[in-house]
C-alpha positions, 0 to 999 in steps of 0.5 A, spaced: 499 500 500 503 506 498 501 513 501 503 519 499 507 523 504 507 531 503 514 533 507 514 541 509 521 544 507 523 544 514 523 537 515 526 535 508 533 535 510 531 528 513 528 526 506 534 528 502 530 534 500 525 531 497 518 534 498 514 528 497 515 521 499 511 514 498 510 510 505 506 505 507 501 504 513 495 502 515 494 508 520 498 514 521 501 511 527 504 506 522 506 511 517 510 514 522 514 508 523 514 507 515 517 514 515 522 513 520 525 507 516 526 511 510 528 517 513 532 516 520 531 522 525 524 524 521 520 521 527 523 524 533 521 532 529 514 529 528 512 525 534 513 527 542 515 521 546 508 518 547 508 517 539 503 523 538 504 528 533 508 535 536 503 541 538 506 545 532 505 540 526 498 539 523 497 533 519 491 532 514 489 526 510 486 527 504 485 535 506 482 532 513 485 534 519 487 528 523 484 531 530 477 531 527 478 524 525 481 518 529 488 522 531 494 517 530 489 511 529 486 514 523 486 509 518 489 509 511 488 506 504 492 505 498 492 512 494 491 516 500 495 523 501 498 525 508 500 532 509 505 534 514 503 542 515 507 546 521 503 551 524 504 558 523 502 563 528 503 571 528 499 577 527 
């Protein structure tokens, strides 16, 4: 199963400067593990010590925020697109 992952510029140093990756996983949590295998060190930047997405990152599955779905247990299927989007603050 292939899931397209859109990686923000700030994390592309872990992906050999690739903005898009193909990974696998039945849910977001498994996708994090797949990303770590493909790009060592990236999971620590995405997840906290409990394996939850860091507060300053937003994750979307096909443009739907995982906070309004099933968080890290949000199921994934072949062809899904996961976007990792850094939170923006300011005024």
